[in-house]
One Martini backbone bead per residue (centre of mass of N, CA, C, O) as a GRO file, in nm:
protein
  319
    1UNK     BB    1  -3.907  -0.309  -1.048
    2UNK     BB    2  -4.150  -0.476  -0.994
    3UNK     BB    3  -3.992  -0.710  -0.851
    4UNK     BB    4  -3.902  -0.534  -0.611
    5UNK     BB    5  -4.181  -0.466  -0.502
    6UNK     BB    6  -4.264  -0.750  -0.439
    7UNK     BB    7  -4.029  -0.821  -0.259
    8UNK     BB    8  -4.083  -0.599  -0.046
    9UNK     BB    9  -4.352  -0.712   0.053
   10UNK     BB   10  -4.223  -0.969   0.161
   11UNK     BB   11  -4.036  -0.839   0.368
   12UNK     BB   12  -4.256  -0.702   0.538
   13UNK     BB   13  -4.397  -0.965   0.616
   14UNK     BB   14  -4.141  -1.107   0.742
   15UNK     BB   15  -4.069  -0.873   0.953
   16UNK     BB   16  -4.338  -0.875   1.139
   17UNK     BB   17  -4.282  -1.199   1.165
   18UNK     BB   18  -4.128  -1.486   1.248
   19UNK     BB   19  -4.381  -1.684   1.165
   20UNK     BB   20  -4.359  -1.583   0.840
   21UNK     BB   21  -4.115  -1.718   0.710
   22UNK     BB   22  -4.222  -1.964   0.545
   23UNK     BB   23  -4.422  -1.801   0.373
   24UNK     BB   24  -4.217  -1.601   0.253
   25UNK     BB   25  -4.038  -1.824   0.106
   26UNK     BB   26  -4.264  -1.930  -0.065
   27UNK     BB   27  -4.326  -1.668  -0.208
   28UNK     BB   28  -4.043  -1.635  -0.327
   29UNK     BB   29  -4.046  -1.893  -0.500
   30UNK     BB   30  -4.274  -1.798  -0.681
   31UNK     BB   31  -4.140  -1.551  -0.792
   32UNK     BB   32  -3.887  -1.694  -0.907
   33UNK     BB   33  -4.045  -1.861  -1.113
   34UNK     BB   34  -4.156  -1.611  -1.270
   35UNK     BB   35  -3.877  -1.488  -1.341
   36UNK     BB   36  -3.762  -1.745  -1.497
   37UNK     BB   37  -3.970  -1.686  -1.751
   38UNK     BB   38  -3.778  -1.438  -1.789
   39UNK     BB   39  -3.567  -1.245  -1.921
   40UNK     BB   40  -3.259  -1.120  -1.805
   41UNK     BB   41  -3.121  -1.147  -2.090
   42UNK     BB   42  -2.898  -1.097  -2.379
   43UNK     BB   43  -2.726  -1.217  -2.603
   44UNK     BB   44  -2.496  -1.132  -2.854
   45UNK     BB   45  -2.698  -1.321  -3.050
   46UNK     BB   46  -3.012  -1.283  -2.924
   47UNK     BB   47  -3.045  -1.471  -2.675
   48UNK     BB   48  -3.243  -1.563  -2.430
   49UNK     BB   49  -3.186  -1.516  -2.070
   50UNK     BB   50  -3.239  -1.729  -1.807
   51UNK     BB   51  -3.327  -1.839  -1.511
   52UNK     BB   52  -3.282  -2.098  -1.355
   53UNK     BB   53  -3.479  -2.341  -1.200
   54UNK     BB   54  -3.195  -2.431  -1.064
   55UNK     BB   55  -2.994  -2.351  -0.779
   56UNK     BB   56  -2.744  -2.372  -0.604
   57UNK     BB   57  -2.839  -2.334  -0.282
   58UNK     BB   58  -3.122  -2.178  -0.285
   59UNK     BB   59  -3.244  -2.177   0.000
   60UNK     BB   60  -3.006  -2.022   0.128
   61UNK     BB   61  -3.012  -1.773  -0.061
   62UNK     BB   62  -3.297  -1.686   0.015
   63UNK     BB   63  -3.241  -1.653   0.317
   64UNK     BB   64  -3.017  -1.440   0.279
   65UNK     BB   65  -3.194  -1.234   0.145
   66UNK     BB   66  -3.413  -1.200   0.359
   67UNK     BB   67  -3.207  -1.095   0.572
   68UNK     BB   68  -3.110  -0.850   0.418
   69UNK     BB   69  -3.390  -0.716   0.386
   70UNK     BB   70  -3.437  -0.681   0.690
   71UNK     BB   71  -3.195  -0.512   0.749
   72UNK     BB   72  -3.277  -0.278   0.550
   73UNK     BB   73  -3.554  -0.212   0.685
   74UNK     BB   74  -3.393  -0.103   0.945
   75UNK     BB   75  -3.161   0.031   0.721
   76UNK     BB   76  -3.225   0.218   0.454
   77UNK     BB   77  -2.927   0.389   0.439
   78UNK     BB   78  -2.732   0.160   0.446
   79UNK     BB   79  -2.482   0.069   0.241
   80UNK     BB   80  -2.432  -0.223   0.320
   81UNK     BB   81  -2.732  -0.323   0.313
   82UNK     BB   82  -2.765  -0.267   0.010
   83UNK     BB   83  -2.531  -0.433  -0.107
   84UNK     BB   84  -2.633  -0.712   0.005
   85UNK     BB   85  -2.890  -0.723  -0.156
   86UNK     BB   86  -2.765  -0.703  -0.435
   87UNK     BB   87  -2.580  -0.957  -0.400
   88UNK     BB   88  -2.806  -1.164  -0.333
   89UNK     BB   89  -2.949  -1.126  -0.605
   90UNK     BB   90  -2.709  -1.216  -0.785
   91UNK     BB   91  -2.697  -1.517  -0.676
   92UNK     BB   92  -3.003  -1.543  -0.811
   93UNK     BB   93  -2.985  -1.401  -1.107
   94UNK     BB   94  -3.091  -1.098  -1.029
   95UNK     BB   95  -2.962  -0.843  -1.201
   96UNK     BB   96  -3.163  -0.620  -1.233
   97UNK     BB   97  -3.230  -0.586  -0.936
   98UNK     BB   98  -2.944  -0.526  -0.852
   99UNK     BB   99  -2.904  -0.268  -1.019
  100UNK     BB  100  -3.139  -0.117  -0.880
  101UNK     BB  101  -3.020  -0.117  -0.607
  102UNK     BB  102  -2.742   0.023  -0.666
  103UNK     BB  103  -2.876   0.276  -0.772
  104UNK     BB  104  -3.011   0.365  -0.511
  105UNK     BB  105  -2.735   0.390  -0.364
  106UNK     BB  106  -2.619   0.616  -0.553
  107UNK     BB  107  -2.841   0.831  -0.493
  108UNK     BB  108  -2.734   0.839  -0.177
  109UNK     BB  109  -2.415   0.741  -0.254
  110UNK     BB  110  -2.222   0.880  -0.493
  111UNK     BB  111  -1.912   0.830  -0.328
  112UNK     BB  112  -1.944   0.517  -0.351
  113UNK     BB  113  -1.751   0.267  -0.494
  114UNK     BB  114  -1.920  -0.002  -0.434
  115UNK     BB  115  -2.162   0.043  -0.627
  116UNK     BB  116  -2.005   0.046  -0.893
  117UNK     BB  117  -1.865  -0.220  -0.866
  118UNK     BB  118  -2.130  -0.391  -0.861
  119UNK     BB  119  -2.295  -0.282  -1.102
  120UNK     BB  120  -2.081  -0.348  -1.311
  121UNK     BB  121  -2.085  -0.647  -1.286
  122UNK     BB  122  -2.394  -0.669  -1.367
  123UNK     BB  123  -2.358  -0.547  -1.643
  124UNK     BB  124  -2.194  -0.782  -1.753
  125UNK     BB  125  -2.409  -1.005  -1.713
  126UNK     BB  126  -2.606  -0.823  -1.927
  127UNK     BB  127  -2.422  -0.701  -2.161
  128UNK     BB  128  -2.314  -0.391  -2.044
  129UNK     BB  129  -2.014  -0.277  -2.104
  130UNK     BB  130  -2.015   0.033  -2.102
  131UNK     BB  131  -2.150   0.066  -1.833
  132UNK     BB  132  -1.942  -0.085  -1.672
  133UNK     BB  133  -1.700   0.093  -1.736
  134UNK     BB  134  -1.808   0.354  -1.615
  135UNK     BB  135  -1.822   0.244  -1.327
  136UNK     BB  136  -1.521   0.161  -1.295
  137UNK     BB  137  -1.411   0.439  -1.345
  138UNK     BB  138  -1.539   0.582  -1.112
  139UNK     BB  139  -1.423   0.407  -0.888
  140UNK     BB  140  -1.130   0.467  -0.951
  141UNK     BB  141  -1.154   0.760  -0.877
  142UNK     BB  142  -1.256   0.724  -0.578
  143UNK     BB  143  -0.981   0.548  -0.486
  144UNK     BB  144  -0.799   0.769  -0.484
  145UNK     BB  145  -0.578   0.772  -0.202
  146UNK     BB  146  -0.686   0.513  -0.077
  147UNK     BB  147  -0.735   0.258   0.118
  148UNK     BB  148  -0.747  -0.072   0.126
  149UNK     BB  149  -1.001  -0.346   0.122
  150UNK     BB  150  -1.169  -0.591   0.229
  151UNK     BB  151  -1.387  -0.825   0.065
  152UNK     BB  152  -1.640  -0.977   0.140
  153UNK     BB  153  -1.782  -1.291   0.127
  154UNK     BB  154  -2.060  -1.460   0.001
  155UNK     BB  155  -1.873  -1.724  -0.080
  156UNK     BB  156  -1.685  -1.887   0.104
  157UNK     BB  157  -1.416  -2.045   0.140
  158UNK     BB  158  -1.313  -2.318   0.317
  159UNK     BB  159  -1.112  -2.119   0.503
  160UNK     BB  160  -1.242  -1.819   0.541
  161UNK     BB  161  -1.061  -1.645   0.333
  162UNK     BB  162  -1.021  -1.357   0.210
  163UNK     BB  163  -0.887  -1.271  -0.143
  164UNK     BB  164  -1.016  -0.980  -0.177
  165UNK     BB  165  -1.065  -0.649  -0.298
  166UNK     BB  166  -1.178  -0.361  -0.389
  167UNK     BB  167  -0.954  -0.273  -0.589
  168UNK     BB  168  -0.917  -0.533  -0.730
  169UNK     BB  169  -1.217  -0.543  -0.849
  170UNK     BB  170  -1.202  -0.297  -1.010
  171UNK     BB  171  -0.965  -0.357  -1.207
  172UNK     BB  172  -1.048  -0.628  -1.300
  173UNK     BB  173  -1.342  -0.538  -1.419
  174UNK     BB  174  -1.226  -0.318  -1.609
  175UNK     BB  175  -1.059  -0.496  -1.782
  176UNK     BB  176  -1.288  -0.676  -1.877
  177UNK     BB  177  -1.459  -0.457  -2.017
  178UNK     BB  178  -1.250  -0.402  -2.229
  179UNK     BB  179  -1.201  -0.686  -2.341
  180UNK     BB  180  -1.501  -0.743  -2.437
  181UNK     BB  181  -1.451  -0.488  -2.652
  182UNK     BB  182  -1.143  -0.514  -2.764
  183UNK     BB  183  -0.963  -0.331  -2.551
  184UNK     BB  184  -0.646  -0.433  -2.482
  185UNK     BB  185  -0.482  -0.192  -2.387
  186UNK     BB  186  -0.670  -0.107  -2.153
  187UNK     BB  187  -0.670  -0.375  -2.013
  188UNK     BB  188  -0.368  -0.376  -1.942
  189UNK     BB  189  -0.364  -0.124  -1.767
  190UNK     BB  190  -0.556  -0.237  -1.554
  191UNK     BB  191  -0.379  -0.494  -1.490
  192UNK     BB  192  -0.150  -0.339  -1.362
  193UNK     BB  193  -0.309  -0.225  -1.131
  194UNK     BB  194  -0.414  -0.497  -1.016
  195UNK     BB  195  -0.129  -0.609  -0.947
  196UNK     BB  196  -0.078  -0.397  -0.711
  197UNK     BB  197  -0.336  -0.553  -0.546
  198UNK     BB  198  -0.199  -0.840  -0.561
  199UNK     BB  199  -0.142  -1.026  -0.245
  200UNK     BB  200  -0.209  -1.311  -0.357
  201UNK     BB  201  -0.232  -1.600  -0.538
  202UNK     BB  202  -0.522  -1.569  -0.634
  203UNK     BB  203  -0.498  -1.278  -0.754
  204UNK     BB  204  -0.251  -1.340  -0.934
  205UNK     BB  205  -0.390  -1.557  -1.119
  206UNK     BB  206  -0.621  -1.380  -1.217
  207UNK     BB  207  -0.454  -1.150  -1.346
  208UNK     BB  208  -0.249  -1.324  -1.521
  209UNK     BB  209  -0.445  -1.450  -1.708
  210UNK     BB  210  -0.567  -1.197  -1.850
  211UNK     BB  211  -0.290  -1.078  -1.922
  212UNK     BB  212  -0.192  -1.299  -2.109
  213UNK     BB  213  -0.427  -1.280  -2.310
  214UNK     BB  214  -0.384  -0.988  -2.379
  215UNK     BB  215  -0.096  -0.996  -2.489
  216UNK     BB  216  -0.156  -1.201  -2.705
  217UNK     BB  217  -0.352  -1.006  -2.859
  218UNK     BB  218  -0.106  -0.789  -2.886
  219UNK     BB  219   0.164  -0.951  -2.967
  220UNK     BB  220   0.314  -0.975  -2.658
  221UNK     BB  221   0.498  -1.262  -2.599
  222UNK     BB  222   0.728  -1.179  -2.407
  223UNK     BB  223   0.546  -1.060  -2.187
  224UNK     BB  224   0.365  -1.314  -2.153
  225UNK     BB  225   0.608  -1.488  -2.051
  226UNK     BB  226   0.667  -1.321  -1.789
  227UNK     BB  227   0.400  -1.378  -1.642
  228UNK     BB  228   0.483  -1.693  -1.596
  229UNK     BB  229   0.736  -1.706  -1.400
  230UNK     BB  230   0.559  -1.709  -1.112
  231UNK     BB  231   0.434  -1.975  -1.206
  232UNK     BB  232   0.340  -2.248  -0.998
  233UNK     BB  233   0.219  -2.561  -0.868
  234UNK     BB  234   0.273  -2.438  -0.539
  235UNK     BB  235   0.054  -2.251  -0.492
  236UNK     BB  236  -0.169  -2.059  -0.285
  237UNK     BB  237  -0.468  -2.207  -0.348
  238UNK     BB  238  -0.824  -2.158  -0.260
  239UNK     BB  239  -1.016  -2.061  -0.548
  240UNK     BB  240  -0.828  -2.032  -0.841
  241UNK     BB  241  -0.780  -2.312  -1.000
  242UNK     BB  242  -0.857  -2.245  -1.287
  243UNK     BB  243  -0.634  -2.026  -1.335
  244UNK     BB  244  -0.391  -2.195  -1.257
  245UNK     BB  245  -0.433  -2.413  -1.483
  246UNK     BB  246  -0.416  -2.224  -1.725
  247UNK     BB  247  -0.122  -2.124  -1.668
  248UNK     BB  248  -0.005  -2.412  -1.684
  249UNK     BB  249  -0.076  -2.439  -1.982
  250UNK     BB  250   0.089  -2.206  -2.100
  251UNK     BB  251   0.360  -2.352  -1.979
  252UNK     BB  252   0.310  -2.685  -2.041
  253UNK     BB  253   0.205  -2.862  -1.785
  254UNK     BB  254  -0.065  -2.855  -1.918
  255UNK     BB  255  -0.328  -2.984  -2.097
  256UNK     BB  256  -0.598  -2.891  -2.274
  257UNK     BB  257  -0.766  -3.155  -2.246
  258UNK     BB  258  -0.765  -3.164  -1.918
  259UNK     BB  259  -0.959  -2.902  -1.889
  260UNK     BB  260  -1.202  -3.042  -2.062
  261UNK     BB  261  -1.460  -3.104  -1.838
  262UNK     BB  262  -1.776  -3.195  -1.955
  263UNK     BB  263  -1.867  -3.367  -1.694
  264UNK     BB  264  -1.915  -3.135  -1.525
  265UNK     BB  265  -2.167  -2.987  -1.319
  266UNK     BB  266  -2.022  -2.712  -1.357
  267UNK     BB  267  -2.076  -2.448  -1.576
  268UNK     BB  268  -1.860  -2.248  -1.482
  269UNK     BB  269  -1.618  -2.429  -1.516
  270UNK     BB  270  -1.650  -2.492  -1.808
  271UNK     BB  271  -1.624  -2.199  -1.906
  272UNK     BB  272  -1.359  -2.128  -1.781
  273UNK     BB  273  -1.181  -2.354  -1.888
  274UNK     BB  274  -1.275  -2.331  -2.191
  275UNK     BB  275  -1.175  -2.046  -2.254
  276UNK     BB  276  -0.873  -2.095  -2.211
  277UNK     BB  277  -0.852  -2.302  -2.434
  278UNK     BB  278  -0.966  -2.137  -2.670
  279UNK     BB  279  -0.764  -1.906  -2.650
  280UNK     BB  280  -0.514  -2.070  -2.692
  281UNK     BB  281  -0.585  -2.160  -2.980
  282UNK     BB  282  -0.622  -1.875  -3.094
  283UNK     BB  283  -0.321  -1.754  -3.033
  284UNK     BB  284  -0.198  -2.020  -3.183
  285UNK     BB  285  -0.384  -2.038  -3.471
  286UNK     BB  286  -0.657  -2.222  -3.397
  287UNK     BB  287  -0.953  -2.124  -3.492
  288UNK     BB  288  -1.128  -2.381  -3.519
  289UNK     BB  289  -1.090  -2.482  -3.227
  290UNK     BB  290  -1.184  -2.234  -3.089
  291UNK     BB  291  -1.470  -2.223  -3.199
  292UNK     BB  292  -1.563  -2.500  -3.090
  293UNK     BB  293  -1.532  -2.414  -2.784
  294UNK     BB  294  -1.709  -2.169  -2.783
  295UNK     BB  295  -1.970  -2.321  -2.866
  296UNK     BB  296  -1.975  -2.511  -2.630
  297UNK     BB  297  -2.007  -2.293  -2.410
  298UNK     BB  298  -2.282  -2.161  -2.537
  299UNK     BB  299  -2.438  -2.443  -2.501
  300UNK     BB  300  -2.464  -2.384  -2.211
  301UNK     BB  301  -2.575  -2.281  -1.870
  302UNK     BB  302  -2.330  -2.063  -1.797
  303UNK     BB  303  -2.408  -1.736  -1.868
  304UNK     BB  304  -2.259  -1.583  -1.611
  305UNK     BB  305  -1.988  -1.644  -1.709
  306UNK     BB  306  -1.698  -1.502  -1.821
  307UNK     BB  307  -1.635  -1.716  -2.031
  308UNK     BB  308  -1.904  -1.707  -2.177
  309UNK     BB  309  -1.898  -1.410  -2.259
  310UNK     BB  310  -1.624  -1.410  -2.405
  311UNK     BB  311  -1.718  -1.618  -2.618
  312UNK     BB  312  -1.936  -1.443  -2.740
  313UNK     BB  313  -1.750  -1.211  -2.827
  314UNK     BB  314  -1.562  -1.383  -3.012
  315UNK     BB  315  -1.780  -1.485  -3.208
  316UNK     BB  316  -1.860  -1.204  -3.310
  317UNK     BB  317  -1.567  -1.146  -3.433
  318UNK     BB  318  -1.556  -1.419  -3.618
  319UNK     BB  319  -1.785  -1.339  -3.840
   0.00000   0.00000   0.00000
């Protein structure tokens, strides 16, 4: 909360005069440097997790946040303005500030499912899985009987076509919150609901990947095999290439070793692909290899990736 108060002061200064923008951005960078030295979360093994000293596209992300905060200052009760400030904070790894922002939104708009959807996501980022589950369950209640809607992308894919919806993201992340807690039966139930609102190949592969892993954990191998029947190499994938390749690996089209590109400069991709490989080894009975890849994942820098978080959770269960 103290960090949000400091940031709000910067927003007020930046909003008062367009000439103040460079100074405001410089002050924001000083704030982010200070924040980066404090733990943003704690890993499931007890390791402090801090914001990286350098984030890809950081100047643009900071400018986007400054603009979102200026918009919110002019429309302090607008739910979309609040949500965008929270989302922009999250893109800068400022997850606790994002959670605080969404919580303020919930206090003003308690029946808006979007706040629970986004706060739940950031609860996962900081390893508060039960709190995330509660938020997604609330969001799922609030969307009952309502039409789905496209969720605008904060980081659009190259085609500029949004590929996910509000309801997809609620069910997808609810399933993930169950999975991370080892509740695979409930995870599968949420994935079934998620598949009902998976309307393009990107959402289909994202849901199918976690569904296959969940069914394998439940030892429902025949059902897991059926999930793969619709997966082909020629699907129309705009952004979820990692999930697509993982599914092709489960089918035997790709080799596990080909997905483990540890030379990649993107720690999120390393964690995402690595978790698929590690889980594949695990459900195929090679626990030693699985542990080795899990440990490689959590030795990396991409601690905000779902694959990294899932690797932490599995290592705790393997103790």
